[in-house]
C-alpha positions as CSV (number, residue, x, y, z in Angstrom):
1,M,-7.5,5.7,-7.6
2,L,-10.7,3.8,-8.4
3,W,-11.4,6.2,-11.3
4,A,-7.9,5.8,-12.7
5,V,-8.0,2.0,-12.6
6,L,-11.4,1.8,-14.2
7,A,-10.3,4.2,-16.9
8,D,-7.4,2.0,-17.8
9,F,-9.5,-1.1,-18.0
10,H,-12.0,0.8,-20.2
11,K,-9.2,1.7,-22.6
12,L,-8.4,-2.0,-23.0
13,G,-11.7,-2.3,-24.9
14,N,-12.3,-5.9,-24.2
15,V,-13.4,-6.1,-20.6
16,H,-16.8,-5.4,-18.9
17,T,-16.2,-3.8,-15.5
18,L,-18.4,-3.9,-12.4
19,T,-17.7,-1.8,-9.3
20,T,-19.3,-0.6,-6.1
21,L,-19.6,3.0,-4.9
22,D,-20.4,3.9,-1.4
23,C,-23.5,6.1,-1.3
24,R,-21.7,8.6,1.0
25,I,-19.1,9.5,-1.7
26,D,-19.8,12.5,-3.8
27,L,-18.0,12.4,-7.1
28,Q,-19.2,15.9,-8.0
29,H,-20.8,14.7,-11.3
30,R,-17.6,12.9,-12.3
31,K,-19.0,9.6,-13.6
32,L,-17.0,6.4,-12.9
33,P,-15.8,4.9,-16.2
34,A,-17.2,1.4,-15.4
35,D,-19.8,-0.5,-17.3
36,E,-21.9,-1.0,-14.2
37,V,-21.7,0.9,-10.9
38,F,-23.6,-0.4,-7.8
39,T,-24.2,2.5,-5.4
40,I,-24.5,0.8,-2.0
41,E,-25.3,1.5,1.6
42,P,-22.7,0.5,4.2
43,D,-24.7,-2.5,5.3
44,Q,-25.0,-3.8,1.8
45,R,-21.3,-4.4,1.1
46,E,-21.2,-8.1,1.8
47,Q,-24.4,-8.9,-0.1
48,V,-23.5,-6.9,-3.2
49,F,-19.9,-8.2,-3.2
50,A,-21.2,-11.8,-3.2
51,A,-23.6,-11.0,-6.1
52,M,-20.8,-9.4,-8.1
53,L,-18.6,-12.4,-7.7
54,E,-21.2,-14.6,-9.3
55,R,-20.9,-12.5,-12.5
56,S,-17.1,-12.1,-12.5
57,D,-14.2,-13.8,-14.3
58,A,-11.5,-12.0,-12.3
59,V,-11.4,-9.6,-9.4
60,L,-9.2,-6.7,-8.4
61,I,-9.8,-5.5,-4.8
62,I,-9.0,-1.9,-3.8
63,A,-9.2,-2.0,0.0
64,P,-6.9,-1.4,3.1
65,E,-5.1,-4.0,5.1
66,T,-6.5,-2.4,8.3
67,D,-8.3,-4.8,10.5
68,G,-7.7,-7.6,8.0
69,I,-10.2,-6.2,5.5
70,L,-8.1,-6.8,2.3
71,A,-7.0,-10.3,3.4
72,R,-10.6,-11.3,4.2
73,L,-12.0,-10.1,0.9
74,S,-9.1,-11.7,-1.0
75,R,-9.8,-15.0,0.8
76,I,-13.5,-14.9,-0.2
77,V,-12.4,-14.5,-3.9
78,E,-10.0,-17.4,-3.6
79,D,-12.6,-19.6,-2.0
80,R,-14.9,-18.9,-4.9
81,G,-12.2,-20.1,-7.3
82,L,-11.9,-16.8,-9.1
83,P,-8.5,-15.3,-10.2
84,L,-7.2,-12.4,-8.2
85,L,-5.6,-9.4,-10.0
86,G,-3.6,-8.9,-6.9
87,S,-1.9,-10.6,-4.0
88,F,-3.2,-13.8,-2.3
89,A,-4.8,-13.6,1.2
90,T,-1.8,-15.3,2.9
91,A,0.6,-12.7,1.5
92,V,-1.8,-9.8,2.4
93,K,-1.9,-11.1,5.9
94,I,1.9,-11.2,6.3
95,A,2.5,-7.8,4.6
96,G,-0.3,-6.2,6.7
97,D,1.5,-7.1,9.9
98,K,4.3,-4.5,10.3
99,G,5.8,-6.4,13.2
100,T,6.1,-9.6,11.2
101,C,7.6,-7.7,8.3
102,Y,10.2,-6.1,10.5
103,K,11.4,-9.6,11.5
104,L,11.5,-10.8,7.9
105,F,13.5,-7.7,6.8
106,S,16.0,-7.7,9.6
107,E,16.6,-11.4,9.4
108,A,17.3,-11.0,5.7
109,G,19.8,-8.3,6.4
110,L,17.8,-5.5,4.8
111,P,18.3,-2.0,6.2
112,T,15.2,-1.4,8.2
113,P,14.6,0.7,11.4
114,L,14.7,-1.0,14.7
115,T,11.1,-1.9,15.6
116,V,9.6,-3.4,18.8
117,K,6.1,-4.5,19.7
118,T,4.5,-3.3,22.9
119,S,1.0,-2.8,24.4
120,I,-0.8,0.5,24.8
121,A,-0.9,-0.4,28.5
122,Q,2.9,-0.7,28.8
123,V,3.8,1.9,26.2
124,R,5.2,4.5,28.6
125,Q,7.9,2.2,30.0
126,A,8.6,0.8,26.6
127,V,9.2,4.3,25.2
128,L,11.6,5.2,28.0
129,N,13.5,2.0,27.3
130,F,13.5,2.6,23.5
131,G,14.8,6.2,23.5
132,F,14.0,9.3,21.4
133,P,13.2,10.2,18.7
134,L,10.9,7.4,17.8
135,V,7.7,6.7,15.8
136,T,4.6,5.1,17.1
137,K,2.4,3.2,14.7
138,P,-0.4,0.6,14.5
139,L,0.3,-3.0,13.7
140,D,-1.6,-2.5,10.5
141,G,-3.0,0.4,8.6
142,V,-2.4,2.5,5.4
143,G,-1.6,6.1,4.4
144,S,0.3,7.0,7.5
145,E,-2.9,6.6,9.6
146,G,-2.2,6.6,13.3
147,V,1.6,7.2,12.8
148,C,3.3,9.8,15.1
149,L,6.7,11.2,15.7
150,I,7.6,11.4,19.4
151,D,10.6,13.6,20.4
152,C,10.0,13.5,24.2
153,L,7.7,11.8,26.8
154,A,5.4,14.8,26.8
155,D,4.3,13.8,23.2
156,L,3.2,10.3,24.2
157,D,-0.4,10.9,25.5
158,H,-1.4,12.6,22.3
159,A,0.2,9.8,20.2
160,V,-1.7,7.2,22.2
161,D,-5.0,9.0,21.7
162,I,-4.3,9.0,17.9
163,L,-3.4,5.3,18.0
164,R,-6.6,4.4,19.8
165,S,-8.6,6.2,17.2
166,H,-7.0,4.2,14.4
167,T,-6.7,0.6,15.7
168,G,-8.6,-1.9,17.7
169,H,-5.4,-3.8,18.6
170,A,-4.1,-3.7,22.2
171,E,-0.5,-4.0,20.7
172,I,1.3,-1.2,18.8
173,L,4.8,-0.7,17.4
174,L,7.6,1.6,18.3
175,Q,10.1,2.3,15.5
176,K,13.4,4.2,15.4
177,F,13.0,7.4,13.5
178,V,15.1,7.5,10.4
179,P,15.4,11.0,8.8
180,G,15.5,11.2,5.1
181,I,13.4,11.3,2.0
182,H,10.1,9.5,2.0
183,A,9.8,7.3,-1.1
184,S,8.2,4.2,-2.5
185,V,8.8,1.7,-5.3
186,S,6.0,0.6,-7.5
187,M,6.5,-2.9,-8.9
188,L,4.8,-5.7,-10.8
189,I,5.1,-9.3,-9.5
190,S,4.3,-12.6,-11.1
191,G,5.5,-15.7,-9.3
192,D,9.2,-15.3,-8.5
193,S,9.6,-12.5,-11.0
194,V,9.7,-8.9,-9.8
195,L,9.8,-5.8,-12.0
196,P,10.4,-2.4,-10.4
197,L,8.5,0.2,-12.3
198,S,9.2,3.5,-10.6
199,L,10.8,5.3,-7.7
200,N,8.2,7.6,-6.2
201,G,8.6,10.6,-4.0
202,Q,6.1,10.8,-1.1
203,Q,5.1,14.2,0.4
204,I,4.6,13.4,4.0
205,E,4.2,16.0,6.7
206,I,6.0,14.6,9.8
207,G,4.4,15.2,13.1
208,C,1.8,13.7,15.4
209,P,0.2,12.4,13.3
210,F,2.1,12.0,10.0
211,T,0.0,13.3,7.1
212,Y,0.3,12.0,3.6
213,K,0.0,15.0,1.2
214,G,0.8,13.6,-2.3
215,G,3.5,12.3,-4.5
216,L,5.9,12.8,-7.4
217,I,6.7,10.2,-10.0
218,P,9.4,9.4,-10.9
219,L,11.7,10.6,-8.1
220,E,15.2,11.3,-9.4
221,H,17.6,10.1,-6.7
222,P,21.1,8.7,-6.8
223,L,20.0,5.7,-4.7
224,Q,17.3,4.6,-7.2
225,A,19.1,1.4,-8.1
226,R,19.6,0.5,-4.4
227,A,15.9,1.3,-3.7
228,F,14.8,-1.0,-6.5
229,E,17.2,-3.7,-5.2
230,N,16.0,-3.5,-1.6
231,A,12.3,-3.3,-2.5
232,A,12.6,-6.4,-4.7
233,K,14.3,-8.3,-1.9
234,A,11.7,-7.3,0.6
235,A,8.9,-8.4,-1.8
236,R,10.5,-11.8,-2.4
237,L,10.4,-12.5,1.4
238,I,6.6,-12.6,1.2
239,P,5.3,-15.6,-0.9
240,G,2.0,-14.9,-2.7
241,L,2.5,-11.3,-3.6
242,Q,1.1,-10.7,-7.1
243,G,0.2,-7.9,-9.5
244,Y,0.8,-4.3,-8.4
245,V,2.8,-4.0,-5.1
246,G,4.3,-1.0,-3.4
247,V,7.2,-0.8,-1.0
248,D,7.7,2.2,1.3
249,L,11.3,3.3,2.0
250,I,13.3,6.1,3.5
251,L,16.3,7.4,1.5
252,D,19.1,8.9,3.5
253,E,22.7,9.6,2.5
254,R,23.8,6.0,2.7
255,D,21.0,3.6,2.0
256,A,17.4,2.9,1.1
257,W,15.7,1.8,4.3
258,V,12.7,-0.6,3.9
259,I,9.7,0.4,6.0
260,E,6.8,-1.7,4.8
261,V,5.3,-3.6,1.9
262,N,1.8,-2.7,0.5
263,P,0.2,-5.7,-1.1
264,R,-2.2,-3.8,-3.3
265,I,-2.6,-0.9,-5.6
266,T,-1.3,2.3,-4.0
267,T,-2.0,5.9,-4.6
268,S,1.1,6.2,-6.7
269,Y,-0.8,4.4,-9.4
270,I,-2.5,7.7,-10.2
271,G,0.8,9.3,-11.1
272,L,2.5,6.3,-12.6
273,R,-0.1,5.7,-15.3
274,Q,0.6,9.3,-16.5
275,V,4.2,8.7,-17.2
276,L,4.2,5.0,-18.2
277,G,3.8,4.4,-21.9
278,M,1.8,1.2,-21.4
279,N,-1.7,0.5,-20.0
280,L,-1.0,-0.2,-16.3
281,A,-4.3,-2.1,-15.7
282,G,-3.5,-4.4,-18.7
283,M,0.0,-5.0,-17.2
284,I,-1.5,-6.0,-13.9
285,Y,-3.9,-8.4,-15.7
286,R,-1.1,-10.0,-17.7
287,A,1.1,-10.4,-14.6
288,S,-1.7,-12.0,-12.5
289,I,-3.5,-14.1,-15.1
290,D,-0.9,-14.8,-17.8
291,G,2.2,-14.7,-15.7
292,V,3.8,-12.2,-18.1
293,L,5.9,-9.2,-17.1
294,P,7.3,-6.6,-19.6
295,E,11.0,-7.0,-20.3
296,S,11.5,-3.3,-19.4
297,V,9.5,-0.1,-18.9
298,Q,10.3,3.5,-19.9
299,L,8.9,6.6,-18.1
300,T,8.4,9.9,-19.8
301,G,8.1,13.1,-18.0
302,Q,7.0,13.6,-14.4
303,A,3.6,13.5,-12.6
304,Y,2.8,15.3,-9.4
305,F,-0.5,14.9,-7.5
306,E,-1.9,16.1,-4.2
307,K,-4.2,14.0,-1.9
308,N,-6.6,16.9,-1.6
309,D,-7.2,16.8,-5.4
310,L,-8.0,13.1,-5.5
């Protein structure tokens, strides 16, 4: 994803890009298309990030919501008075809390699976009261991390072990399992304006845990218009979303069920840029800085990618 974003900014021809690269990542001789790359040790992140901000005119952060990482980094950028090419910290914090989002979605009348919050200590009784099948998941997290399908009580101990390895929170979520096609909507947001760009298929292996395998863009489905409508409604419930935003959904025979909002660039960026006849990084910049969205977009062909190839 980082390579794709940097390549698109490079194609714009009028920006100078700075990025970090963790020293533990082996790019296998594939050079990042950035003007400056800072290879850093894990304990150098904060220091190097602060130094880069001193030289920056705008900042795009690629980071997970897990443990508040994305919200914290976004707040640092805002406190420096620099423009964000992405969502504001307040929006990231709301979107990153799946329990809060469920309340927003359900109160707005959006189709969304029944979700309850419980503690790991009380999860056994909560599961018995909730009923099967269900999904256990952390309060925050990305990429299906820590998410498990539970068909019976015998599955619970393994699911709890997985949850503990992916979250430091004492509380977790139980969610009704909705069978269907895993999908997402990529969109651009500027102020109150929301522009859905694509409906994306998500290849997810359902089990304990769920495993994200890759994606297909665009996904041709009769509920595309409904998916766009529900995704846009969900995004408008969270003030401060900006730039590229993704919304995860489940498509069944009747509706597009809203699962969560991702207040950041998602993996679908990799496929979308291949079928979009415009520079996606430039579109994010114009949406965030200039407040301008295209009147419409047109996708050509299809792009498929696998996580193992990234």
